[in-house]
Every structure is written in structure tokens, then in C-alpha cells.
C-alpha positions as CSV (number, residue, x, y, z in Angstrom):
1,G,0.0,0.0,0.0
2,L,3.0,2.3,-0.3
3,T,2.8,5.3,-2.6
4,E,5.3,7.9,-3.7
5,D,4.0,10.3,-1.1
6,N,4.9,7.8,1.7
7,L,8.6,7.6,0.6
8,Q,11.3,10.0,1.3
9,D,14.5,8.7,-0.2
10,V,17.9,8.9,1.4
11,V,20.6,9.2,-1.4
12,I,23.9,7.3,-0.9
13,E,27.0,7.7,-3.0
14,D,29.1,4.6,-3.8
15,E,32.1,6.0,-1.9
16,E,30.0,6.3,1.2
17,L,29.3,2.5,1.4
18,P,31.5,0.9,4.2
19,A,33.6,-1.7,2.4
20,E,35.5,-2.6,5.5
21,A,32.4,-3.4,7.5
22,T,31.0,-5.8,4.9
23,R,33.9,-7.9,3.7
24,W,34.3,-11.6,4.2
25,M,30.6,-12.2,4.8
26,A,28.3,-15.1,4.2
27,I,24.7,-15.9,4.7
28,A,23.6,-19.4,5.8
29,R,20.7,-21.6,6.8
30,V,20.3,-25.3,7.9
31,H,18.3,-27.4,5.5
32,T,15.7,-28.6,7.9
33,E,12.2,-27.7,9.0
34,K,12.7,-29.1,12.6
35,P,13.8,-26.8,15.5
36,Y,17.4,-27.0,16.7
37,S,19.7,-25.3,19.2
38,Q,21.3,-22.2,17.7
39,Y,23.9,-22.3,20.5
40,W,25.0,-25.8,19.5
41,F,24.9,-24.9,15.8
42,F,27.3,-22.0,16.3
43,R,29.6,-24.1,18.5
44,N,29.6,-27.2,16.3
45,M,30.3,-25.2,13.1
46,R,33.2,-23.3,14.7
47,V,34.8,-26.7,15.6
48,A,34.1,-28.2,12.1
49,W,35.5,-25.1,10.3
50,D,38.7,-25.0,12.5
51,L,39.1,-21.3,11.9
52,A,42.2,-19.3,12.5
53,R,40.3,-16.3,13.8
54,E,37.0,-15.3,15.2
55,V,33.7,-15.4,13.2
56,K,30.8,-13.2,14.1
57,T,27.4,-14.9,13.6
58,R,24.1,-12.9,13.8
59,P,20.7,-14.7,13.7
60,L,18.3,-12.9,11.4
61,E,15.4,-15.4,11.8
62,D,15.0,-18.8,13.4
63,N,17.0,-20.4,10.5
64,L,18.8,-17.6,8.8
65,Y,22.2,-16.1,9.7
66,T,24.8,-13.7,8.5
67,M,28.4,-14.5,9.3
68,Q,31.4,-12.3,9.1
69,F,34.9,-13.9,9.1
70,S,38.0,-12.1,10.4
71,C,40.3,-13.0,7.5
72,L,40.1,-14.0,3.9
73,G,41.7,-17.5,4.5
74,D,38.9,-18.5,6.9
75,W,36.2,-17.2,4.5
76,E,37.7,-19.1,1.6
77,R,38.0,-22.3,3.6
78,V,34.3,-22.2,4.6
79,M,33.0,-21.2,1.2
80,E,35.1,-23.6,-0.9
81,E,35.6,-26.7,1.2
82,G,32.0,-27.8,1.8
83,P,29.5,-29.2,1.9
84,W,29.1,-28.6,5.6
85,Q,26.7,-30.4,7.9
86,Y,25.0,-29.9,11.3
87,K,23.7,-33.2,12.8
88,G,23.5,-34.7,9.3
89,K,21.6,-31.7,7.8
90,A,23.1,-29.6,5.0
91,V,24.3,-26.2,6.0
92,I,23.7,-24.0,2.9
93,M,25.9,-21.0,2.5
94,A,26.3,-18.2,0.0
95,P,28.6,-15.2,-0.2
96,Y,27.0,-12.0,1.1
97,D,27.9,-8.4,0.2
98,G,26.2,-6.9,3.3
99,F,23.9,-4.7,1.2
100,M,21.4,-7.0,-0.5
101,K,18.2,-7.8,1.4
102,P,18.8,-11.2,3.1
103,S,15.2,-12.4,2.3
104,L,16.0,-12.1,-1.5
105,I,19.0,-14.4,-1.4
106,E,18.0,-17.9,-2.6
107,L,19.6,-20.5,-0.3
108,N,19.0,-23.9,-1.9
109,K,22.3,-25.1,-3.4
110,I,25.4,-26.7,-2.0
111,D,28.8,-27.3,-3.6
112,I,29.6,-31.0,-3.6
113,W,31.9,-33.5,-5.3
114,L,30.2,-35.8,-7.8
115,Q,31.8,-39.0,-8.9
116,I,31.0,-40.4,-12.3
117,H,32.0,-44.1,-12.3
118,D,33.4,-46.3,-15.0
119,L,33.5,-43.5,-17.6
120,P,35.7,-44.3,-20.6
121,D,38.5,-41.9,-21.4
122,G,36.9,-41.1,-24.8
123,F,33.9,-39.5,-23.0
124,F,35.9,-37.3,-20.7
125,P,35.2,-34.2,-22.9
126,K,31.5,-34.8,-22.1
127,V,32.0,-34.6,-18.4
128,K,30.6,-31.0,-18.2
129,A,27.4,-31.9,-20.1
130,L,26.9,-35.1,-18.0
131,S,27.4,-33.4,-14.7
132,A,25.1,-30.5,-15.7
133,T,22.2,-33.0,-15.7
134,V,22.8,-33.4,-12.0
135,G,23.6,-29.9,-10.9
136,D,25.4,-26.7,-12.0
137,F,28.9,-27.5,-13.3
138,I,31.8,-25.7,-11.5
139,Y,34.9,-27.6,-12.7
140,A,36.2,-31.1,-13.3
141,E,39.2,-32.5,-11.6
142,P,41.9,-33.2,-14.3
143,K,42.9,-36.8,-14.9
144,S,46.1,-37.9,-13.1
145,Q,48.4,-40.9,-13.4
146,D,48.6,-41.0,-9.6
147,F,44.8,-41.5,-9.3
148,E,43.9,-45.2,-9.3
149,E,40.1,-45.1,-8.8
150,N,37.8,-45.8,-11.7
151,F,35.8,-42.5,-11.6
152,V,35.9,-38.9,-12.6
153,R,35.5,-36.2,-9.9
154,V,33.4,-33.1,-10.7
155,R,32.5,-30.1,-8.5
156,I,28.9,-29.1,-8.9
157,M,26.3,-27.0,-7.2
158,L,23.5,-29.3,-6.1
159,D,19.9,-28.1,-5.7
160,V,18.8,-29.5,-2.3
161,T,15.1,-29.1,-3.2
162,K,15.3,-31.7,-6.0
163,P,15.6,-35.5,-5.8
164,L,19.1,-36.9,-6.2
165,K,20.1,-38.7,-9.3
166,N,22.0,-42.0,-9.2
167,A,23.1,-42.1,-12.8
168,V,23.9,-40.0,-15.9
169,S,23.6,-41.2,-19.5
170,L,24.8,-40.6,-23.0
171,V,23.0,-41.4,-26.3
172,I,25.4,-42.3,-29.1
173,R,23.9,-41.9,-32.5
174,K,25.4,-44.2,-35.2
175,K,24.4,-44.6,-38.8
176,D,21.8,-47.3,-38.2
177,T,21.4,-47.5,-34.4
178,V,21.0,-45.4,-31.3
179,E,22.8,-46.6,-28.2
180,R,22.3,-45.4,-24.7
181,V,25.1,-45.8,-22.1
182,S,24.6,-45.0,-18.4
183,F,27.1,-44.3,-15.7
184,R,26.6,-44.6,-12.0
185,V,27.2,-41.5,-9.9
186,R,28.0,-41.0,-6.2
187,F,28.3,-38.0,-4.0
188,E,31.0,-37.3,-1.5
189,R,30.2,-36.1,2.0
190,L,26.5,-36.2,1.3
191,P,24.2,-35.0,4.1
192,N,21.2,-37.1,5.3
193,W,18.9,-38.1,2.4
194,C,15.9,-40.2,1.9
195,A,16.5,-43.5,0.0
196,V,12.8,-43.7,-1.0
197,Y,12.3,-40.2,-2.4
198,G,15.9,-39.2,-3.0
199,N,15.5,-35.8,-1.2
200,L,17.9,-34.2,1.2
201,G,16.9,-33.1,4.6
202,H,15.0,-36.1,5.9
203,T,15.4,-39.8,6.1
204,F,12.9,-42.6,5.7
205,K,13.4,-45.4,8.3
């Protein structure tokens, strides 16, 4: 019900915005609908992150927080080395500039390692397209002679609101035939998930 008559704008110039007060920030929530202890959440995450310096955590709602780290190294570790978990539930985090309205930030994706098993070397150029059917492609780990396992590792952004996939597939078109080849996938450090529905955030026992 706001009208122009109700608003009296305050004008801010770019150089007035406090860059120092908003650096190394993140916004986070726990992917669960059940209540939990904020005290133990803060305490457990500090232990899991093993930070060099202090982190300031501010609750915005029951399950939404801003976090400001004291150094770039701690911020990069937390943002790049996930996925993180609290009691088996995914902790979803995103960089935060300190100026965007927190309610407008979509928190539904986690960075996670995906393994594509038994993939022939000839299909390695298709790794990006294959992993994009599971989540948003970030990068693929290069092949190494020191790596003895029969799978390719790919870093992706996984949407926690969608069911997990357990395979990816290629269709090979030949002159007279069409052949489909599927490859099993696995996730590393996967939070709790339901084996019946394939969804993160709850388990079916």
C-alpha cells in the first residue's frame, strides 16, 4: 500500500558505502524444518571449520544467519571446502555483500563433489554436459596418473530441493542405431537423504 507520497529517499553515493564493515561475509541456513539449538549450531560449526580467527554470527530469523569472518583465509575455507553439515543436515551458505536484502537471497544449493564411475576416457570431454544433468557444473578434476580409482570427480552446485540422481547417461547416434550408455554417480560427504524419495533433509526409516 505504499505510494510515492509515503517515501522520502535517502541518497547514498558509492564511496559512502563501508567496504571494510561488509567484507568476508556469508549468509547461511540449515536445510531442515525441525527446530534445533542455535547455540550448539554455532559451537559445532566453529569446531568443524577449525578457523584461525573469530567469526561473528548474527541470527536474522529462526533459521537464517549472517556470518562475518575475520580473515580471507577463513572465509575461503568455509565457502570452498563444503558441503558442511550440522547433525546430518546440510548447511547451505552463499557469499553475502552486506547490502542485498537477506530475504531475497536464494539458499537452496550446496557445492559438492560428484563421482561419475566407469567413464571411458573417450567420453571425458562430455563430463561437463553429463554433470550438468545433476547440478550446476563448476569444474572437473583433471585426470592424473597418480589417481587409481575408476571414476571422474566433478565439483557441482546441487539443488537441495530436487531429488538426487544416481546415474547419468549418453546417447550415441550411429548410422543405423542409437545406443544409450549410463554411468553410476556417487556424491562425496552427502548430508542425510531419503533413500525412498531421494530428497535431502530427511530420512525414511
